[in-house]
C-alpha positions as a printed NumPy array, in Angstrom:
array([[ -1.968,   2.677,  -8.441],
       [  0.757,   4.955,  -9.739],
       [  3.544,   2.627,  -8.573],
       [  1.899,  -0.533,  -9.878],
       [  1.138,   1.099, -13.224],
       [  4.756,   2.242, -13.605],
       [  3.751,   5.859, -14.131],
       [  6.081,   7.388, -11.493],
       [  9.833,   7.383, -10.854],
       [  9.403,   5.638,  -7.487],
       [  6.59 ,   4.626,  -5.136],
       [  6.273,   4.039,  -1.419],
       [  3.474,   1.736,  -0.284],
       [  3.14 ,   2.207,   3.46 ],
       [  0.444,  -0.007,   4.948],
       [ -1.978,   0.298,   2.078],
       [ -4.692,  -2.235,   1.342],
       [ -4.659,  -3.584,  -2.208],
       [ -6.665,  -6.828,  -2.311],
       [ -7.17 ,  -9.154,   0.695],
       [ -8.159,  -6.388,   3.113],
       [-11.24 ,  -5.583,   1.039],
       [-12.887,  -8.979,   1.554],
       [-16.206,  -8.791,   3.424],
       [-15.025, -11.229,   6.093],
       [-12.138,  -8.876,   6.941],
       [-14.152,  -5.659,   6.648],
       [-16.758,  -7.042,   9.061],
       [-14.109,  -7.262,  11.816],
       [-12.591,  -3.78 ,  11.497],
       [-12.467,  -2.019,  14.888],
       [-12.68 ,   1.557,  16.137],
       [-15.452,   2.95 ,  13.918],
       [-13.546,   2.152,  10.731],
       [-16.799,   1.371,   8.888],
       [-17.937,   4.982,   9.34 ],
       [-14.483,   6.37 ,   8.584],
       [-14.338,   4.392,   5.34 ],
       [-17.914,   5.333,   4.435],
       [-17.093,   8.991,   4.995],
       [-13.969,   8.675,   2.843],
       [-16.188,   7.302,   0.069],
       [-18.466,  10.37 ,   0.446],
       [-21.481,   8.508,   1.83 ],
       [-23.749,  10.554,   4.082],
       [-25.146,   7.722,   6.203],
       [-23.835,   4.722,   8.119],
       [-23.194,   1.944,   5.626],
       [-24.406,  -1.596,   5.79 ],
       [-21.701,  -4.229,   5.488],
       [-22.885,  -4.977,   1.938],
       [-22.673,  -1.296,   0.915],
       [-19.229,  -0.945,   2.439],
       [-17.973,  -4.127,   0.808],
       [-19.311,  -3.048,  -2.606],
       [-17.621,   0.333,  -2.269],
       [-14.334,  -1.167,  -1.109],
       [-14.345,  -3.713,  -3.951],
       [-13.778,  -0.781,  -6.331],
       [-10.414,  -0.223,  -4.651],
       [ -9.042,  -3.732,  -5.244],
       [ -5.881,  -3.634,  -7.363],
       [ -5.699,  -7.249,  -8.562],
       [ -5.556,  -6.164, -12.216],
       [ -2.49 ,  -4.018, -11.557],
       [ -0.937,  -6.683,  -9.316],
       [ -1.262,  -9.192, -12.165],
       [  1.033,  -7.064, -14.306],
       [  4.774,  -7.212, -13.742],
       [  5.632,  -3.669, -14.837],
       [  5.808,  -1.43 , -11.828],
       [  7.926,   1.514, -10.832],
       [ 10.667,   0.885,  -8.28 ],
       [  8.741,   0.358,  -5.049],
       [  9.326,   0.198,  -1.321],
       [  6.511,  -1.621,   0.502],
       [  6.336,  -1.472,   4.3  ],
       [  3.78 ,  -2.312,   6.951],
       [  3.614,  -3.588,  10.499],
       [  3.189,  -7.32 ,  10.984],
       [  0.504,  -6.659,  13.612],
       [ -1.707,  -4.363,  11.521],
       [ -5.36 ,  -5.218,  12.132],
       [ -6.642,  -2.85 ,   9.411],
       [ -4.543,  -4.226,   6.546],
       [ -3.923,  -7.936,   6.192],
       [ -0.33 ,  -9.173,   5.892],
       [ -1.136, -10.58 ,   2.451],
       [ -1.615,  -7.042,   1.146],
       [  2.027,  -6.349,   1.977],
       [  3.461,  -9.726,   1.071],
       [  1.717,  -9.762,  -2.336],
       [  4.497,  -7.411,  -3.483],
       [  7.251,  -9.957,  -2.825],
       [  9.031, -11.203,  -5.949],
       [  7.889,  -8.202,  -8.009],
       [ 10.573,  -6.518, -10.123],
       [ 12.315,  -3.512,  -8.548],
       [ 10.419,  -3.97 ,  -5.276],
       [ 11.655,  -4.139,  -1.69 ],
       [  9.187,  -5.469,   0.919],
       [  9.353,  -5.144,   4.711],
       [  6.799,  -6.559,   7.144],
       [  8.047,  -5.09 ,  10.417],
       [  7.469,  -7.259,  13.51 ],
       [  6.165,  -5.767,  16.741],
       [  4.224,  -2.89 ,  15.193],
       [  0.847,  -2.204,  13.628],
       [ -0.689,  -0.058,  10.902],
       [  1.929,   1.707,   8.746],
       [  4.557,   0.559,  11.276],
       [  4.106,   3.907,  13.026],
       [  5.477,   2.782,  16.39 ],
       [  8.725,   2.   ,  14.574],
       [  8.84 ,   5.277,  12.629],
       [ 12.47 ,   5.813,  13.668],
       [ 13.285,   2.666,  11.678],
       [ 10.834,   3.204,   8.809],
       [ 11.448,   6.867,   7.928],
       [ 15.15 ,   6.342,   7.076],
       [ 14.144,   3.415,   4.844],
       [ 11.649,   5.64 ,   3.007],
       [ 13.972,   8.613,   2.602],
       [ 16.872,   6.377,   1.551],
       [ 14.74 ,   4.675,  -1.084],
       [ 13.508,   7.993,  -2.47 ],
       [ 17.025,   9.443,  -2.557],
       [ 18.329,   6.43 ,  -4.486],
       [ 15.444,   6.255,  -6.933],
       [ 15.169,   9.977,  -7.61 ],
       [ 18.934,  10.232,  -8.092],
       [ 18.789,   7.362, -10.599],
       [ 15.843,   9.014, -12.396],
       [ 17.634,  12.366, -12.56 ],
       [ 20.794,  10.767, -13.966],
       [ 18.751,   8.8  , -16.537],
       [ 16.968,  11.973, -17.636],
       [ 20.259,  13.821, -18.105],
       [ 22.076,  10.922, -19.741],
       [ 19.497,   8.708, -21.517],
       [ 22.199,   6.58 , -23.127],
       [ 23.347,   5.205, -19.746]])
């Protein structure tokens, strides 16, 4: 939300769901107890029905922010084989201003098995963006 709203100097979106992953058809196929994990994260105290989970997850959809074209500089990364977050939730960031998108082949959620490749991308992006923000703050006329 902070990156899409433009309220921060830079944002990293690492395997986060924003729209397509919240559809009931996708939620119904989540493996490994994810329904209970998500229900717990939403502070429910009982196992959720698919309808309850879908209604709760719908509140997290960011289509309104995605419709705007005023975001902070962003780096968006996820694994191409992520079964929790659909590829569309990464690729939706393509063609946005000040946004770099990477869908990493051969890895899953948050591209963790390729962390040696991903971490330098994240730190490099933050170094560049925070340096630019610091210079802009010191010299607003630039």
